[in-house]
Every structure is written in C-alpha cells, then in structure tokens.
N, C-alpha and C positions, 0 to 999 in steps of 0.2 A: 541664801544663807544655808550653810551646812552645819553638820554636827560639831565641827571644830570651832565655829564662832564662839561657842560657849566657853572654850578654854583659852581664847585669845586674851593674853594679858595686856596687850596694847604696848608692851615694851619692845624695843628694837631687839631683833634676834642677832646674835653674834656667833662667830665660830666656836667660842668657848662654851656656848650652850650645848654643843655636840660633844664636849669632852666629858667622859664619865667622872662623877664625883670622886670615886676612887679609881684613878687611872692606872691600869696595869702597865707594867714595864713592857715596852714593845719588844717582841722577839724576832722582828725582821733583822736581817743582817745590816751592818753599817753600809750606807750607800745604796740600799735597795730602793727601787723606784716606787714601791708600794707606799712609802711615806708621802710621796707627791700625790697619789690618788686620794689618800686620806685628807690631806690638806685641801686639795681642790674640791672634794665633795663637801667638806665643812664650809668652805668659802662659798660654794654655789648655793647651799641651803641658806646661808646667811644673806647672800645677795637677794634671794627670792623671798626672804622673810618667813620661811617655813618654821613653825615651832617643831621641836623634836617629836611632840605627841602626834603630829600630822604625818610622820614619815615611818615607813617600814623598810628596813634594809634586810634583804635575804642574801646570804652568802653560801658558797659551797665549801668544798674541802681543798686544802692546800694553803700556801702562804696567803693568798688573796682572801681566804675564808676567815683569817684573823681580823679582817677589817671590822667585823661586828664587835670585837672586843674593845676597840678604841673609838667607836662611834656611838654616841649615846642617843639612841632613838629606839622605837620598837625594832626588834631584831629577830631573825630566825636563821639558825645555822643548819643548813640543809645537808643532805648526803650528797655524795659526789655527782655532779652534773644535773641536779634536780632543782636548781634555784628558780628557773623560769616557771615550771608548773605550779610551784608553791606561790610565787609572786603573783602570777596571773589569777590564781584562785582567790588570793586576798583582795586583789583589785576588783574581781567580779562581785564580791559580797560587800565591798566598801569602796565605792569609786571615789569617795572624797579623800581616801588615803593616798599619799604620794608613795608609790612603790618603786624601789630601786633594787635591782638584782646585780650581784657582782660575783665574778669568778675568774679563774685563770684560763689560759688558752687551752690547756688540757681538759679542764673541767667543762668549758663552754663549747669548744669546737670539736672535742673528741667524745668524751663520755656523755656530755649533754647535747651533742650535735643535733640529734633528732628533735629535741625540744627547741633548740635555737631556730631551726628552719620553720617549724610549725607555729611558734609564737610570732615570728616575723610574718608568716603568711596570714595569720589571723589578725595582725595589727592590734595586739593588746596595748592598752594605754599604760605603758611603763617604760622605765629606762634600764638598759642593760649595759653595764661596764665590764669589759673583758680586759684583764691584766695580761698583756701579751709580751712575755719575755722569752718565748720560743723554747721553753724547757719546763719539765715538771720539777720545780725547785725544791719543794718540801721533801720529796722522796729522792733527793740527791742527784738531780740533773739528768734524768732520762729524757730522751727526745720527745717532743710534743708534736701535735698536728701542725704547728707553724714552724717547726725547726726546718732550716733549709736543707735541701737535698745534699747529702754528703756530710752533714753535721755528725761529728763523732762524740759519743758519750760512753759511759761505763757499760751500757747495754747494747750499744751499736758501735763496736770497736772499729768496724770498717766503714762506718758512715751510714747515714740514713739512705735507704734505697728509694724512698717515695718522694714525690713532689709535695710541697707544703700546701695546706689549705689556704685559700685566699679569702679571708673572712669578710671583707667588705663586699666583694663580688658575690659571695655566697648570700650575704644578707640582702643584697639588692635583688638577686634572682628569686629569693624566697618571698620577698614582699615587704621588707622593712620600709617604713616611711620617713625615717631620719637616720642617716648614716654618716659618721664622722670618725676621724682618726686624730688622736693627739698624742703627746709624749710627756713623760715625767720630766724631761729636761726643759719643758716649756710650761711652767706652772700658770702663767697668765692666760695663755690660750686654753689650757686644760680647764681652768675654772669657767671661762666664758662658754666653752663648748658644753660643759656639763649643765650650765644654766639653761642653754637653749634646748638641750636634750630633755631636761626635766620639764621644761615648759611645753614641750611639743605634745600635741594630742595624737597619740599613736605610739607604735613601737619604735623607740629610739635606741640605736645600737652605737656604742662608742668603743672603738678598738683603741685601747690605751697602752701605748708602748712603754713598758717598764723594764729597766735594766736589772739583770741579776748578776751582781758582782761576784757571786760565789761559784755558780755553775755555768754561766754563759758569758765569760769575760770578753769573748770576741763578737758579741751580738752587735747589730747595727744600731741598737737603741742608744749607744753612747755618742754617735756622731751628731753634729749640728743639724737641726731640722730646717726645712723650708716650708713656710706657710703658703699653701697654694692660693689663698685668698689675697695675700699681701704681695706675692711675687708677680712681676710683669711677665714672667715666662709662661704663666698658665692663665688661660682664659676659657672658662666653661660655665654653663648655666646649671646651678645645682638643682633646678627644678626639671631639667631635661634628663630623662632616664638614659637615653643613648649616650649623651655627652658625659654623664656621671659614670656610666659603665666604662667608657674609654679611659677616663681619668683614674678610676679605681684600678684598672688593669695596669696602667703605666705606673701608678704608685706602688702597687703590690710587687711588681717586678723590680722596681727601683730599690725597694728595701733590701732585697737580696743582692743587689749590686752595690750596697753601701751608701745609698742616698735615701734620706728620710724625708718624706713629704707628708705634711699633716694639714688638717683643715676640715671644713664641711664638704661632703661629697654629694649628698642627695637629701632633698627636703621635699616632702609631698604633704601639703597642708589640707587639701580638700577631700581627703579620703576618710570615710567613716572608721571609727575604732570598732573593735569587736563588740564592746559594750553597746555602742550605738546601733550596730547591726542587730543585736539581740533585742534591744528596746524597740526598734522599728518593727520587729516581728512579734511584739507583745510577749516575748519570752523572758524579759527582764524588767523589773519595776524601775520607774524613774528615780525613786529614792533608794538609798542603800539598803540591801536586804538585812545587813547586820543591825540596822536601827529598828527594823520591824520584829526582830527576833524576840525582843522583850515586851512586845505589845500583846497582852493577854487576850485582847478582843479580836485580834486578827484571825481570820479564817484562812488557813493555808490551803492552797490548791495543789492537788497531786498531779504529777505529770500525765498519768494515764487518763485523768479526767478530760484531757484534751484530745483523746484519740478520735473522737467523733469528727473533729475538724479535718481529719485527713481522709475521711470517707466520702 
C-alpha cells in the first residue's frame, strides 16, 4: 500500500480526467504533432488507471513546454533543459509518484544534453518524452541538435555544418534501460509505447517524432512510418544491446534518408534503478521521504553522522 491508496476513488480513470476544468485554448499551430503527444499521454495514463494526483509532469521551455497547460496533473514548468534533474529529485523523495518529463529536441538533446546522459546513466525510474521535430519551433525555426546536416534556417542560411545528434544511440551508450521511437502520425503505437515506458522500472526514453508544419515543412516526420516490430523486414532482440545498437544506427540514418522506422529498440528489465541502488546502500529509506517529513517524532540523521563508516 502506498500513500495514493488513500485517494483512490475506485472509479475508472479516463482521458478526460487529465483535461483541466478550465481548459486553455491551445496555442500550438494547426497540424502540430504536439497534439498527438498530449492525446497519447492522456490515453496512456487512462490505460494504466493512474489518477492525476499520482502523476507529476515536468516540462521545459518551448512549444513542448506548453504540454503542462493542457494536462491536468501535478506539474512543474522548468527552465530550459532542466526537466530531468527536477523530475528525478521529485522521484527520489516520493517514489510512489509517477514522474514524466517532457521537452523538445533542443531542450533535451542540446541545452539539457548533460542531464540526459547522466539521468540515463543512473537509471532513474522515470519516463522522458522528447518531442523531436528537428527545429527550435517556438523561437521561429532555428536549427536544433537533430536538424539534418545542410538544413537551412533563418540563422543557418547556408545550411547546418554539423552532423545531427543520434538520440537513441546516445541514450543506449549512456545507459538508458528502455528506449523507443514513435511518431505523431501513429497515435495507436504512440499510446502503447508510452504505456510500456511508464510501466518500466528504470529510465525510459521515448523519442517522439512530431511534425512542425510552420518551421520544418520538409521534415521526415510527415512520411509513413514502419513499425519495426510489425515488419517482416526487421528481426532483432530488444533485450540484446548489440542488436539494438545496430538497429538504432540503421533507424537514425534512415530518418535522414526519408524513411521513418519506429518501435521499441531496447528493454533491460533486470537492472536496478538508482533508487534501488541507494536503498541497497542504506542511503535511502524504503518508504518515501516526503511521507516522513511531517512525522514530528522522526529523528533525522545528518549525512556527516555517517562519516565514521568510511574510516
């Protein structure tokens, strides 16, 4: 039993439970892929039967950061690139909370790139959704870390001179234990993958291809996708790191050749989460710290009281 059992109404959770009572008018452009992320996330939480009071959504800056305005749960609108440290801190003090962080490709793979690699390395038990439209949309279309080499924008008139970040390969090498790619044009698969990511015990990274109809009209996100789990053309073991790495390499190159491959790429189930590692070292309590904060009889231990253990 956890603290949320006390608020369980016993009623079925629906997507509408995640719609704010006073719903703001969406400011995303018509045709934006972000609408699909919102719908898939609401559907996933409904499928899992999570009450909004059990969920924390942390978002960054940019079009993706608006997700918090249209999703009724606990929310935190972080500064640029800082969704992951805030999300993992919340999870550390309240492991019963379902923590989802969301941000754009510029927010997550550029400004917050350092946090991305280290949160994956530590395998924090949370879900990270990255809206990948290959541009900085809110600030009028500058090239982002996933923009293809040669992509022209208002600030790169002669085209990007750098090779793009390969986010799934980066997540794998950093240590993420669940890695998937889905697309806004495939809402059914997107919802199913988000369910699996949220249920996963460990750091789940979902690269969510979202089209930007205003600033990246030529992006590959518009073309029909191929589900690598459904296609006879692809056969690999998602639990085998080497095979997953090869598939990711092929998939990430194919995207820039105009071919969209989506699906689950890597799942590692038997690895301890960071919270479990800390508990195994007696550095974290079994019950959430946040629940002990209001216990007036609790005697708090200071970290330097343990210094004698290292001598």
